[in-house]
C-alpha positions in Angstrom: 63.9 127.0 73.1 60.2 127.4 74.1 58.4 125.4 76.7 56.2 123.9 74.0 59.3 122.8 72.0 60.8 121.3 75.2 57.7 119.4 75.8 57.7 117.9 72.3 61.4 117.1 72.4 60.8 115.5 75.8 58.0 113.4 74.4 60.1 112.4 71.4 62.9 111.4 73.7 60.5 109.3 75.8 59.3 107.5 72.8 62.7 106.9 71.5 63.8 105.5 75.0 60.9 103.3 75.0 61.6 102.0 71.6 65.3 101.5 72.3 64.5 99.7 75.7 62.0 97.3 73.9 64.7 96.6 71.1 67.2 96.1 73.8 65.1 93.7 75.9 64.1 91.7 72.8 67.6 91.3 71.8 68.7 90.2 75.2 65.8 87.7 75.6 67.0 86.1 72.2 70.7 86.1 73.5 69.6 84.6 76.8 67.7 81.9 75.0 70.6 80.9 72.8 73.1 81.1 75.7 73.8 77.4 75.8 75.3 77.7 72.3 77.1 80.8 73.1 78.7 80.3 76.5 80.6 77.5 78.5 78.6 75.3 81.0 80.0 77.2 83.9 79.0 80.7 82.7 75.5 79.2 81.8 75.1 78.1 85.4 75.9 81.7 86.7 73.4 83.1 84.3 70.8 80.8 85.5 71.5 81.7 89.0 71.2 85.3 88.1 67.8 84.7 86.7 66.7 83.1 89.9 68.4 85.9 92.0 66.7 88.5 90.0 63.2 87.0 90.7 64.1 86.6 94.3 65.2 90.4 94.6 62.0 91.4 92.8 59.9 89.6 95.2 61.7 91.4 98.1 61.4 94.7 96.4 57.7 94.3 95.9 57.5 94.5 99.7 60.1 97.2 100.3 60.1 99.4 97.4 56.5 99.4 96.6 54.7 98.7 99.9 57.1 100.2 102.4 57.7 96.9 104.5 61.1 95.6 105.3 61.7 91.8 105.5 65.1 90.7 106.9 64.3 86.9 106.6 63.0 86.5 103.1 65.3 83.5 102.8 62.8 81.6 104.6 60.3 81.9 101.7 63.0 81.0 99.1 64.0 78.0 101.3 60.4 76.7 101.6 60.2 76.6 97.7 63.6 75.0 97.3 63.1 72.3 100.0 59.8 71.3 98.9 60.6 71.0 95.2 64.0 69.2 96.1 62.0 66.7 98.2 59.3 66.4 95.6 61.9 65.5 92.9 64.2 63.4 95.2 61.5 61.2 96.7 59.3 61.1 93.6 56.1 62.8 94.8 53.2 62.0 92.3 53.0 65.5 91.1 53.7 67.0 87.6 56.7 69.4 87.9 54.6 72.4 87.0 52.1 71.5 89.6 55.1 71.1 92.1 56.2 74.7 91.3 52.7 76.0 91.8 52.3 74.1 95.2 55.8 75.7 96.3 54.6 79.2 95.5 51.1 78.5 97.2 53.1 77.2 100.3 55.2 80.3 100.3 52.1 82.5 100.0 50.3 80.7 102.7 53.2 81.0 105.2 53.3 84.6 104.3 49.7 84.9 105.1 50.1 83.3 108.4 52.8 85.6 109.4 51.0 88.6 107.9 47.7 88.1 109.4 49.3 87.8 112.9 52.0 90.4 112.6 51.2 93.1 110.1 48.3 94.3 112.2 50.6 95.2 114.9 54.1 95.3 113.6 55.8 97.3 110.8 59.3 98.6 110.3 62.2 97.3 112.2 60.0 95.2 114.6 58.5 93.3 111.4 62.0 93.0 110.0 63.3 91.4 113.3 60.4 89.0 113.4 61.0 87.6 109.9 64.7 87.0 110.8 63.6 85.1 114.0 61.1 83.0 112.0 63.5 82.2 109.4 66.2 81.1 112.0 63.6 78.9 113.6 62.8 77.3 110.2 66.6 76.7 109.6 66.6 74.8 113.1 63.6 72.8 112.1 65.2 71.8 108.8 68.5 71.0 110.5 66.7 68.4 112.7 64.6 66.8 110.0 66.3 63.6 108.5 64.1 63.6 105.4 65.5 67.0 104.5 69.0 66.1 104.9 69.5 67.8 108.4 72.8 69.7 108.5 74.1 68.2 105.1 71.1 69.4 103.0 69.3 67.6 100.3 71.5 66.5 97.4 71.3 64.5 94.2 68.1 66.3 93.3 67.1 64.9 89.8 65.9 67.2 87.1 62.3 66.6 86.0 60.7 65.2 82.8 57.4 66.9 82.0 54.6 64.6 80.6 52.7 66.6 78.0 50.3 63.7 77.0 51.5 63.2 73.4 55.0 63.7 74.2 57.6 64.3 77.0 59.5 67.4 77.8 62.8 66.1 79.0 64.7 68.6 81.2 67.3 66.4 82.6 69.9 68.0 80.4 71.3 71.4 81.8 70.6 73.3 78.5 66.9 72.0 78.4 66.3 72.9 82.1 67.9 76.4 81.6 65.5 77.2 78.8 62.6 76.2 81.0 64.1 78.2 83.8 64.4 81.2 81.5 60.9 81.1 80.3 59.6 80.6 83.9 61.4 83.5 85.1 60.1 85.8 82.2 56.5 84.7 82.9 57.2 85.6 86.8 58.8 88.9 86.0 55.8 89.6 83.7 53.3 88.7 86.3 55.2 91.1 88.9 55.3 93.9 86.3 51.5 93.5 85.7 50.8 93.5 89.6 53.0 96.8 90.0 51.3 98.7 87.1 47.7 97.5 87.9 45.3 99.0 90.4 46.6 96.8 93.1 50.2 98.1 92.7 49.0 101.7 92.8 47.2 100.8 96.2 50.6 99.3 97.4 52.3 102.6 96.5 49.8 104.7 98.2 50.3 102.7 101.4 54.0 103.2 101.1 53.8 106.9 100.7 51.4 107.6 103.6 49.6 104.8 105.4 47.4 107.0 107.4 46.3 109.0 104.4 45.6 105.8 102.6 43.6 104.5 105.6 41.6 107.9 105.6 40.5 107.6 101.9 39.1 104.0 102.7 42.0 101.8 101.8 42.1 98.7 104.1 45.9 99.0 104.9 46.3 95.9 106.8 44.5 93.7 104.2 46.6 95.2 101.4 49.8 94.8 103.4 49.1 91.0 103.8 48.3 90.6 100.1 51.6 92.3 99.3 53.3 89.9 101.8 51.7 87.0 100.2 52.6 87.7 96.7 56.1 88.5 97.7 56.5 85.4 99.9 54.9 83.2 97.0 57.3 84.6 94.4 60.4 84.2 96.6 59.4 80.5 97.1 58.9 80.1 93.2 62.5 81.4 92.9 63.7 78.7 95.5 61.6 76.2 93.6 63.2 76.9 90.3 66.7 76.8 91.9 66.5 73.2 93.3 66.6 71.3 90.0 69.2 73.8 88.7 71.7 73.4 91.7 70.7 70.0 92.4 71.3 70.6 96.0 69.7 72.6 98.8 71.4 73.2 102.0 71.0 75.2 105.2 73.1 78.0 103.7 69.9 79.1 102.0 68.1 79.4 105.3 69.8 82.1 107.3 69.9 85.9 107.7 73.1 86.1 105.5 71.0 84.5 102.4 68.2 87.1 103.2 70.6 90.0 102.5 71.2 88.9 98.9 67.9 90.4 97.5 68.4 93.4 99.7 71.8 94.1 98.3 70.7 93.4 94.7 67.8 95.9 95.2 69.8 98.6 96.7 72.7 98.2 94.2 70.3 98.3 91.1 67.8 100.8 92.6 64.8 99.9 94.7 62.7 102.8 93.3 62.6 101.2 89.8 61.0 97.9 88.8 64.1 96.9 86.9 66.5 98.0 89.7 66.7 94.6 91.5 67.4 92.8 88.0 70.2 95.2 87.2 71.6 94.8 90.8 71.6 91.1 90.4 73.5 91.2 87.2 76.0 93.9 88.7 76.6 91.8 91.7 77.1 88.6 89.8 79.3 90.3 87.3 81.6 91.7 90.2 81.7 88.2 91.7 82.5 86.6 88.4 85.4 89.0 87.3 86.9 88.9 91.0 86.5 85.0 91.4 90.3 84.5 91.5 90.9 87.3 94.2 89.3 86.0 97.4 87.8 88.9 99.4 88.1 91.3 96.5 84.4 90.9 95.5 83.1 91.7 99.0 85.3 94.8 99.0 84.1 96.0 95.6 80.4 95.4 96.3 80.8 97.0 99.7 82.7 100.0 98.2 80.0 100.2 95.4 77.2 100.3 97.9 78.8 103.0 100.0 79.3 105.2 96.8 75.7 104.5 95.9 74.3 105.2 99.3 76.2 108.5 99.5 75.9 109.7 95.9 72.8 108.1 94.5 70.4 106.3 96.9 68.3 105.3 94.0 71.2 102.9 92.8 72.7 102.2 89.5 69.6 103.1 87.6 69.3 106.4 89.5 72.9 107.3 88.6 72.1 106.5 84.9 68.9 108.5 85.0 70.8 111.5 86.3 73.4 111.2 83.8 70.7 111.0 80.9 69.0 114.1 82.4 72.0 116.1 82.4 72.9 115.1 78.7 69.3 116.0 77.7 69.6 119.4 79.5 72.9 120.1 78.0 71.6 119.3 74.4 68.7 121.6 74.9 70.9 124.6 76.2 
């Protein structure tokens, strides 16, 4: 087969892949929308948490996979959104629910700005990662001594909202209704992150990740764009936490520690941090392992650990990296 034929067949395969992926995505969204009629309430709750964890992992991967910065304390941003939204609903703040979500995201972004403007000009790598862990642990201590936030017991009995649209009200108090709101909100956030990654801003982030010195040499304000990335990542993590509070109806200190911060890292590494969809795939794989091994205590941790070891040794680009290599071999075999 000539090079020109290979090129044409490669382009045809690419168009076919895009068509198939688009069709798969559309079918998946339809299935997720009608999930309340297709699965039991327990499985619906797990699907909702997977959506939230996907957004959380995408927020972390924007920082690590696209800007080259590591945060080991990302749970702090998640907790800011969760506690603010939980307190807003629990104590009846005079804010529409959508505004509450936006304020939660802005709070997360402002805290990220405060950290970034001080730390990112001086620290990167492991030092920044350790600093974020320390700040998250400090946040946990502050919450633990705040009676209004439930101290060590957490904030429970969080009501689900009713959104006043003027001519009518959108009642989200039922789990099915809130699930559909959660699905639409997560899709909008994921769409927003997709736009950021594929925009000029995302290309600037990748240039900094590849070589910060060279990016600085060609005129990119590296410190400024790192702060912007940190703000978008922190705000998105806070939004994920804000959406989780009405879904779980309880917020506890378990969400504000370094162990909680490892979840988006594991999901991103499992699915593939070099791909936009890697954290989403990792969240689904991780949740599936936990679900199918729920009757065998300790087995899920062993399986996830084993899968991670295999992926790190065989395919550091995660599950999507393995699938990409298999596809390339199949195409190569077909052309031979």
